[in-house]
N, C-alpha and C positions, 0 to 999 in steps of 0.2 A: 335129094341121094347125097348119102355121103360115103368120104374117101376117109378108107380107114389109113394113118401112117405112121403107126406104131402096131407091132405084133405084141398077141398076148404074154405076159411071161419078164415082158422086156422092160430092163431098166428106164425110166422118164427122168428127168429134169424138172423143175419149174420153171417155167413157162415156155416146155417144150408143144410142139404141134403135133396133135393127138390126130385129127384128122381134119377134113374139110369136109363143108354140106356147101354141096350146089344145086340151085336152082332148078329146078325140070320146067316151070313154066318163065321162066325170065331168064334164055339159053346168053345173054350177051351179060349177064351179069358177073361180076367176080365172085367167088368163092369163100363163104367166110371162114377162118380158122377158130378151131378149138383150141387153147393150149392149157397146158397142166398147169391147176393153180397149188402145187406142192411137190415135190419130188418123190418115187420111192416105182415099184411096180404094178404095169399095168396086166388088171385080174378080171376088168369083163369089157367090153365094149360093145356096140348096139348093130345085130345083125337081124334080116339083111339090110338090101343097101337104101332104102328111103326112111326117109328120116324127117320124124313133124316136133311143131314146137312142146315143148314137155317133155320127150324123151330121152330114158337116159342114153347119152352118148360113151360116154367109158368112167372106167372107176377106178381108181387108183390107191393101191394099198399103202401101208408100210407094213414091213417086214418086224416081228416083236421076236 
C-alpha cells in the first residue's frame, strides 16, 4: 500500500521522500521510502492505494 507524502503541484527537492510503500502481507516490516531523484514539481502520482512492482509511483517535472 502506498502512502503519499507530497501533494500534486508541490515543489520537490532532490532526495525528498515522495511516498512510503507498506507491505500488506508482512505488517511488521518497515516501509520502503521512494525519494525524488531530482528537484522540480510533483506532476503525477500513483492512485489508488495498492501499488505493485513496476508501477509508476510519481513523476517529477521541471518547469521550462
